[in-house]
NUDOGU-463452 format. One line per field, with one value per atom (N, C-alpha, C): atom name; x, y negated, z; residue in one letter; residue number from 1. Coordinates in steps of 0.1 Angstrom, whole numbers, plus 5000, padded with zeros to 4 digits. Example, Ala and Ser with C-alpha at 12.3 -4.5 7.8 and 13.67 -1.06 7.14 Angstrom:
# residues 2
atome <- [N CA C N CA C]
u <- [5132 5123 5132 5128 5137 5129]
v <- [5057 5045 5033 5022 5011 5000]
w <- [5078 5078 5078 5071 5071 5079]
residu <- [A A A S S S]
num <- [1 1 1 2 2 2]
# end
This chain:
# residues 201
atome <- [N CA C N CA C N CA C N CA C N CA C N CA C N CA C N CA C N CA C N CA C N CA C N CA C N CA C N CA C N CA C N CA C N CA C N CA C N CA C N CA C N CA C N CA C N CA C N CA C N CA C N CA C N CA C N CA C N CA C N CA C N CA C N CA C N CA C N CA C N CA C N CA C N CA C N CA C N CA C N CA C N CA C N CA C N CA C N CA C N CA C N CA C N CA C N CA C N CA C N CA C N CA C N CA C N CA C N CA C N CA C N CA C N CA C N CA C N CA C N CA C N CA C N CA C N CA C N CA C N CA C N CA C N CA C N CA C N CA C N CA C N CA C N CA C N CA C N CA C N CA C N CA C N CA C N CA C N CA C N CA C N CA C N CA C N CA C N CA C N CA C N CA C N CA C N CA C N CA C N CA C N CA C N CA C N CA C N CA C N CA C N CA C N CA C N CA C N CA C N CA C N CA C N CA C N CA C N CA C N CA C N CA C N CA C N CA C N CA C N CA C N CA C N CA C N CA C N CA C N CA C N CA C N CA C N CA C N CA C N CA C N CA C N CA C N CA C N CA C N CA C N CA C N CA C N CA C N CA C N CA C N CA C N CA C N CA C N CA C N CA C N CA C N CA C N CA C N CA C N CA C N CA C N CA C N CA C N CA C N CA C N CA C N CA C N CA C N CA C N CA C N CA C N CA C N CA C N CA C N CA C N CA C N CA C N CA C N CA C N CA C N CA C N CA C N CA C N CA C N CA C N CA C N CA C N CA C N CA C N CA C N CA C N CA C N CA C N CA C N CA C N CA C N CA C N CA C N CA C N CA C N CA C N CA C N CA C N CA C N CA C N CA C N CA C N CA C N CA C N CA C N CA C N CA C N CA C N CA C N CA C N CA C N CA C N CA C N CA C N CA C N CA C]
u <- [1926 1928 1919 1929 1925 1916 1907 1898 1902 1916 1924 1929 1929 1937 1925 1910 1900 1895 1898 1891 1901 1915 1926 1926 1917 1917 1907 1897 1887 1886 1893 1897 1904 1916 1927 1915 1909 1901 1893 1887 1876 1888 1899 1907 1911 1915 1915 1906 1895 1878 1879 1880 1880 1892 1899 1909 1909 1907 1899 1892 1884 1867 1877 1887 1888 1893 1905 1915 1901 1895 1882 1876 1872 1860 1869 1884 1891 1897 1894 1898 1916 1915 1932 1940 1951 1961 1965 1962 1967 1955 1943 1934 1934 1939 1940 1953 1963 1973 1975 1977 1982 1972 1957 1944 1946 1951 1951 1964 1974 1988 1983 1979 1972 1963 1957 1946 1953 1968 1976 1983 1989 1995 1984 1969 1963 1961 1966 1956 1967 1983 1994 1996 1992 1994 1978 1967 1957 1962 1970 1974 1990 1992 2010 1999 1993 1985 1980 1971 1969 1978 1988 2004 2010 2008 2015 2006 1996 1983 1989 1988 1985 2003 2009 2028 2034 2030 2039 2057 2061 2076 2078 2094 2103 2106 2102 2105 2090 2079 2064 2063 2065 2061 2066 2079 2087 2081 2081 2076 2059 2048 2037 2037 2050 2050 2058 2061 2071 2056 2046 2035 2023 2030 2016 2020 2036 2040 2033 2042 2034 2019 2012 2003 1993 1998 1995 2001 2007 2012 2011 2011 2010 1996 1986 1973 1965 1969 1957 1965 1975 1982 1980 1982 1977 1967 1953 1944 1939 1946 1942 1948 1959 1966 1958 1945 1940 1932 1924 1910 1913 1924 1927 1931 1938 1941 1924 1917 1908 1896 1896 1890 1895 1906 1915 1927 1925 1939 1951 1959 1967 1986 1978 1988 1989 1977 1973 1977 1978 1981 1996 2000 2015 2019 2015 2016 2014 2000 2000 2010 2016 2026 2039 2043 2056 2056 2039 2043 2050 2047 2050 2068 2073 2091 2093 2094 2096 2092 2078 2069 2078 2083 2089 2105 2108 2121 2118 2112 2112 2109 2095 2100 2114 2117 2134 2143 2141 2149 2146 2131 2125 2130 2136 2138 2151 2162 2176 2181 2168 2176 2172 2165 2164 2156 2157 2140 2152 2163 2169 2167 2168 2168 2152 2157 2140 2139 2127 2119 2112 2113 2105 2095 2080 2071 2063 2074 2070 2080 2087 2096 2095 2104 2103 2095 2100 2093 2078 2074 2058 2052 2058 2050 2051 2060 2057 2048 2049 2037 2024 2019 2006 2006 2014 2010 2004 2015 2009 1995 1994 1978 1975 1973 1957 1959 1968 1968 1959 1966 1960 1940 1937 1924 1922 1924 1921 1913 1925 1922 1913 1912 1901 1889 1888 1875 1869 1882 1876 1875 1876 1876 1857 1856 1842 1832 1838 1829 1826 1839 1835 1830 1828 1824 1810 1805 1792 1796 1807 1804 1806 1789 1793 1808 1811 1818 1831 1833 1850 1849 1837 1836 1834 1829 1834 1846 1854 1869 1877 1876 1883 1878 1867 1866 1867 1867 1878 1893 1899 1911 1915 1908 1907 1908 1896 1897 1908 1914 1923 1932 1940 1953 1948 1936 1938 1921 1915 1901 1905 1912 1922 1929 1938 1943 1941 1932 1920 1908 1908 1898 1908 1921 1932 1934 1937 1942 1930 1918 1905 1896 1892 1879 1882 1897 1896 1907 1917 1930 1926 1929 1926 1914 1910 1896 1907 1917 1925 1927 1930 1932 1919 1908 1899 1887 1893 1890 1902 1911 1916 1916 1911 1912 1896 1889 1874 1875 1880 1885 1889 1898 1912 1900 1890 1884 1871 1865 1856 1864 1875 1881 1883 1886 1893 1879 1868 1854 1850 1849 1847 1852 1863 1875 1873 1869 1865 1858 1844 1829 1838 1841 1844 1850 1861 1874 1862 1853 1845 1834 1831 1823 1809 1807 1797 1800 1788 1791 1785]
v <- [8403 8414 8425 8435 8449 8453 8460 8465 8465 8474 8476 8467 8456 8446 8431 8435 8424 8433 8442 8451 8446 8448 8441 8429 8417 8404 8407 8411 8410 8419 8429 8437 8423 8415 8410 8395 8390 8377 8382 8393 8403 8397 8403 8406 8387 8380 8369 8361 8365 8357 8359 8378 8382 8378 8370 8370 8353 8344 8334 8328 8335 8333 8340 8349 8353 8341 8334 8323 8313 8306 8298 8304 8317 8317 8320 8324 8327 8312 8300 8288 8286 8279 8277 8288 8287 8301 8302 8293 8293 8302 8307 8307 8327 8327 8339 8343 8338 8339 8352 8366 8381 8380 8382 8382 8377 8360 8353 8349 8360 8363 8373 8382 8391 8387 8376 8376 8366 8358 8354 8363 8374 8384 8392 8385 8397 8389 8371 8365 8365 8361 8365 8375 8387 8404 8399 8391 8389 8375 8370 8361 8364 8369 8376 8392 8393 8400 8398 8389 8375 8372 8367 8359 8372 8385 8394 8398 8397 8399 8393 8379 8369 8364 8368 8360 8378 8386 8397 8397 8400 8402 8411 8412 8420 8419 8401 8399 8399 8399 8392 8408 8421 8432 8434 8435 8439 8430 8416 8412 8418 8425 8430 8441 8451 8463 8465 8452 8449 8446 8436 8433 8440 8456 8468 8473 8471 8484 8473 8460 8453 8458 8454 8458 8472 8478 8494 8499 8489 8492 8479 8467 8455 8450 8444 8441 8445 8462 8469 8465 8467 8467 8445 8442 8426 8426 8433 8427 8432 8447 8452 8442 8438 8430 8418 8411 8398 8409 8421 8422 8426 8440 8440 8427 8419 8402 8396 8399 8396 8401 8415 8426 8427 8413 8416 8428 8437 8449 8448 8440 8429 8438 8457 8467 8474 8472 8482 8471 8454 8449 8446 8447 8450 8465 8470 8484 8486 8481 8476 8468 8456 8453 8459 8465 8475 8484 8487 8494 8493 8477 8468 8467 8469 8465 8485 8490 8506 8505 8501 8500 8488 8478 8469 8472 8477 8481 8496 8498 8508 8501 8488 8480 8471 8472 8461 8475 8488 8501 8502 8501 8502 8494 8480 8472 8472 8476 8474 8487 8496 8510 8507 8496 8492 8502 8499 8510 8520 8520 8531 8545 8544 8556 8559 8572 8583 8580 8578 8574 8595 8595 8606 8603 8605 8604 8610 8619 8632 8632 8625 8621 8616 8616 8607 8593 8584 8573 8574 8583 8585 8590 8600 8606 8594 8588 8575 8561 8561 8554 8559 8572 8575 8579 8583 8584 8567 8560 8544 8542 8544 8542 8549 8557 8569 8566 8562 8554 8547 8533 8520 8528 8534 8538 8543 8551 8557 8547 8538 8525 8517 8519 8510 8513 8532 8532 8533 8537 8536 8519 8511 8499 8497 8501 8501 8507 8516 8527 8517 8508 8503 8491 8486 8473 8476 8483 8488 8479 8478 8474 8476 8473 8484 8473 8464 8456 8466 8465 8472 8487 8494 8508 8512 8494 8500 8496 8488 8482 8496 8499 8513 8524 8526 8536 8528 8515 8509 8510 8510 8512 8527 8535 8550 8550 8542 8548 8539 8524 8522 8527 8539 8548 8562 8564 8583 8586 8573 8579 8572 8567 8556 8572 8577 8587 8595 8602 8615 8609 8592 8598 8592 8594 8586 8603 8613 8627 8636 8635 8644 8635 8624 8620 8613 8602 8595 8590 8587 8580 8568 8558 8542 8540 8549 8547 8541 8550 8547 8531 8527 8511 8505 8509 8502 8503 8517 8522 8514 8510 8505 8491 8484 8465 8465 8472 8470 8474 8485 8490 8478 8475 8463 8444 8446 8433 8436 8447 8446 8443 8455 8450 8437 8425 8417 8406 8411 8402 8404 8421 8424 8418 8420 8416 8396 8392 8382 8376 8386 8383 8392 8398 8406 8396 8390 8378 8365 8366 8355 8359 8368 8371 8379 8381 8388 8402 8412 8429 8431]
w <- [1031 1043 1043 1049 1046 1058 1058 1069 1082 1083 1095 1106 1094 1100 1104 1097 1102 1115 1117 1128 1141 1135 1147 1150 1143 1146 1156 1154 1162 1173 1174 1187 1197 1190 1196 1202 1195 1195 1212 1206 1218 1230 1229 1243 1248 1236 1242 1249 1238 1251 1262 1270 1278 1290 1289 1294 1297 1285 1284 1297 1295 1305 1320 1319 1336 1338 1332 1332 1341 1329 1335 1348 1351 1361 1374 1369 1386 1394 1379 1386 1388 1398 1401 1398 1396 1400 1415 1423 1435 1447 1440 1448 1445 1429 1431 1422 1426 1415 1410 1417 1411 1399 1396 1388 1379 1377 1366 1360 1369 1362 1349 1353 1346 1334 1338 1327 1315 1321 1313 1303 1312 1301 1291 1293 1284 1276 1279 1265 1261 1261 1256 1245 1249 1242 1234 1232 1224 1217 1215 1210 1198 1206 1196 1192 1193 1183 1173 1174 1160 1153 1153 1156 1147 1150 1144 1129 1134 1117 1105 1110 1103 1097 1109 1103 1110 1098 1104 1100 1112 1106 1121 1121 1131 1140 1146 1157 1167 1155 1158 1168 1159 1160 1173 1174 1189 1199 1196 1210 1212 1205 1202 1210 1207 1216 1221 1231 1246 1253 1248 1256 1261 1244 1253 1258 1260 1277 1283 1288 1301 1298 1291 1290 1300 1294 1300 1312 1322 1337 1345 1338 1353 1351 1347 1349 1362 1359 1370 1382 1386 1402 1407 1399 1397 1403 1396 1397 1414 1416 1429 1438 1440 1451 1451 1438 1446 1452 1449 1453 1467 1468 1485 1491 1490 1493 1497 1492 1493 1502 1503 1512 1527 1527 1540 1544 1533 1534 1530 1537 1530 1531 1539 1538 1526 1518 1505 1499 1498 1487 1488 1494 1497 1486 1490 1484 1466 1464 1447 1441 1447 1448 1442 1448 1454 1440 1436 1429 1412 1417 1399 1398 1411 1408 1398 1402 1395 1376 1381 1363 1353 1359 1354 1352 1360 1356 1343 1342 1335 1321 1320 1308 1305 1312 1308 1307 1309 1302 1293 1289 1277 1262 1269 1262 1261 1265 1270 1255 1254 1248 1236 1229 1215 1208 1195 1184 1179 1179 1175 1181 1195 1205 1205 1204 1205 1221 1228 1233 1242 1253 1258 1265 1250 1260 1272 1275 1290 1298 1299 1309 1319 1329 1341 1342 1335 1332 1330 1317 1315 1329 1332 1346 1359 1356 1370 1366 1355 1348 1351 1348 1347 1364 1371 1385 1392 1388 1391 1391 1373 1371 1375 1378 1382 1400 1408 1421 1425 1413 1409 1410 1403 1398 1408 1412 1426 1434 1440 1453 1447 1435 1429 1433 1430 1433 1451 1455 1468 1474 1469 1473 1465 1456 1452 1458 1465 1471 1484 1495 1499 1506 1492 1485 1483 1476 1467 1460 1452 1439 1426 1418 1404 1397 1398 1390 1393 1405 1405 1403 1406 1399 1385 1375 1361 1358 1365 1364 1366 1374 1376 1356 1357 1346 1334 1333 1316 1321 1333 1334 1335 1331 1328 1311 1311 1292 1287 1292 1280 1281 1293 1296 1289 1295 1289 1276 1283 1271 1259 1258 1245 1237 1241 1243 1235 1246 1240 1226 1226 1213 1201 1202 1191 1181 1195 1189 1191 1195 1189 1182 1181 1177 1162 1160 1145 1149 1141 1137 1140 1147 1149 1158 1159 1175 1186 1191 1201 1204 1199 1194 1199 1192 1195 1212 1219 1231 1241 1236 1248 1246 1234 1235 1240 1240 1245 1260 1266 1275 1280 1280 1286 1291 1277 1280 1286 1287 1300 1312 1311 1326 1334 1324 1327 1333 1321 1327 1339 1339 1349 1363 1359 1374 1376 1366 1369 1376 1374 1382 1392 1394 1413 1419 1412 1420 1423 1416 1419 1430 1435 1448 1438 1423 1422 1421 1425 1430 1418]
residu <- [M M M S S S D D D N N N S S S A A A K K K S S S V V V V V V L L L N N N V V V L L L L L L C C C G G G A A A T T T A A A F F F G G G I I I V V V K K K I I I G G G S S S P P P G G G D D D H H H P P P Y Y Y A A A F F F T T T A A A C C C V V V I I I G G G C C C C C C H H H G G G V V V L L L G G G L L L I I I N N N I I I F F F A A A E E E S S S D D D S S S T T T R R R S S S L L L K K K E E E T T T T T T S S S S S S I I I M M M E E E I I I V V V P P P L L L P P P L L L V V V N N N V V V D D D L L L Y Y Y L L L G G G A A A E E E S S S N N N N N N I I I A A A L L L G G G H H H G G G L L L F F F I I I V V V P P P L L L A A A I I I S S S V V V I I I L L L G G G M M M V V V K K K G G G E E E G G G Q Q Q S S S T T T D D D D D D Y Y Y G G G T T T L L L H H H T T T L L L K K K T T T L L L T T T I I I L L L G G G N N N I I I T T T S S S L L L L L L Y Y Y L L L A A A I I I N N N E E E S S S S S S W W W N N N L L L A A A G G G M M M A A A F F F L L L A A A F F F M M M A A A K K K F F F G G G A A A R R R F F F C C C E E E E E E Q Q Q V V V S S S D D D G G G S S S G G G E E E V V V V V V T T T Y Y Y V V V S S S W W W S S S G G G F F F F F F F F F L L L G G G A A A L L L A A A L L L S S S G G G E E E K K K]
num <- [1 1 1 2 2 2 3 3 3 4 4 4 5 5 5 6 6 6 7 7 7 8 8 8 9 9 9 10 10 10 11 11 11 12 12 12 13 13 13 14 14 14 15 15 15 16 16 16 17 17 17 18 18 18 19 19 19 20 20 20 21 21 21 22 22 22 23 23 23 24 24 24 25 25 25 26 26 26 27 27 27 28 28 28 29 29 29 30 30 30 31 31 31 32 32 32 33 33 33 34 34 34 35 35 35 36 36 36 37 37 37 38 38 38 39 39 39 40 40 40 41 41 41 42 42 42 43 43 43 44 44 44 45 45 45 46 46 46 47 47 47 48 48 48 49 49 49 50 50 50 51 51 51 52 52 52 53 53 53 54 54 54 55 55 55 56 56 56 57 57 57 58 58 58 59 59 59 60 60 60 61 61 61 62 62 62 63 63 63 64 64 64 65 65 65 66 66 66 67 67 67 68 68 68 69 69 69 70 70 70 71 71 71 72 72 72 73 73 73 74 74 74 75 75 75 76 76 76 77 77 77 78 78 78 79 79 79 80 80 80 81 81 81 82 82 82 83 83 83 84 84 84 85 85 85 86 86 86 87 87 87 88 88 88 89 89 89 90 90 90 91 91 91 92 92 92 93 93 93 94 94 94 95 95 95 96 96 96 97 97 97 98 98 98 99 99 99 100 100 100 101 101 101 102 102 102 103 103 103 104 104 104 105 105 105 106 106 106 107 107 107 108 108 108 109 109 109 110 110 110 111 111 111 112 112 112 113 113 113 114 114 114 115 115 115 116 116 116 117 117 117 118 118 118 119 119 119 120 120 120 121 121 121 122 122 122 123 123 123 124 124 124 125 125 125 126 126 126 127 127 127 128 128 128 129 129 129 130 130 130 131 131 131 132 132 132 133 133 133 134 134 134 135 135 135 136 136 136 137 137 137 138 138 138 139 139 139 140 140 140 141 141 141 142 142 142 143 143 143 144 144 144 145 145 145 146 146 146 147 147 147 148 148 148 149 149 149 150 150 150 151 151 151 152 152 152 153 153 153 154 154 154 155 155 155 156 156 156 157 157 157 158 158 158 159 159 159 160 160 160 161 161 161 162 162 162 163 163 163 164 164 164 165 165 165 166 166 166 167 167 167 168 168 168 169 169 169 170 170 170 171 171 171 172 172 172 173 173 173 174 174 174 175 175 175 176 176 176 177 177 177 178 178 178 179 179 179 180 180 180 181 181 181 182 182 182 183 183 183 184 184 184 185 185 185 186 186 186 187 187 187 188 188 188 189 189 189 190 190 190 191 191 191 192 192 192 193 193 193 194 194 194 195 195 195 196 196 196 197 197 197 198 198 198 199 199 199 200 200 200 201 201 201]
# end
């Protein structure tokens, strides 16, 4: 096993552990269905990452790329919906839920395009994703200030690092560091999210 594969195994196990902690800490899916779904998505991404490392094939690589796209845009709005529902802000929670619809369409369109076609990193879909993520991070910061919660502030920081910090590290620091930042950030995000939803500030 190469050093890169060993690093990927550790990162995927870390993500699986953080999301499994979230699933156990959240408890019943009926209590926090959106956050529970986000944790399941994160756990599936980690498990598919492990499968891709040990049994690499075109189909597992394709599934891993699909879950990477989903991880980039879906967990943050889902967790925000549950956090705002717990804070009695149902209108804002509905807004976060509606953010998922155009993003889900973009993921489906990306899957339909196929592998052979080029993707525009700075097109309309990229702008929509970036604005949605920034809107959700800003909303999470607003809730963190209103609730005086360090957990929520940490979640906002980690969500920012997973998207923008990882890209900066990959381009400016060293090759391969973006993956580490992304996985550690998402793992911390799910861990803090489970603590916040269970009532710990």
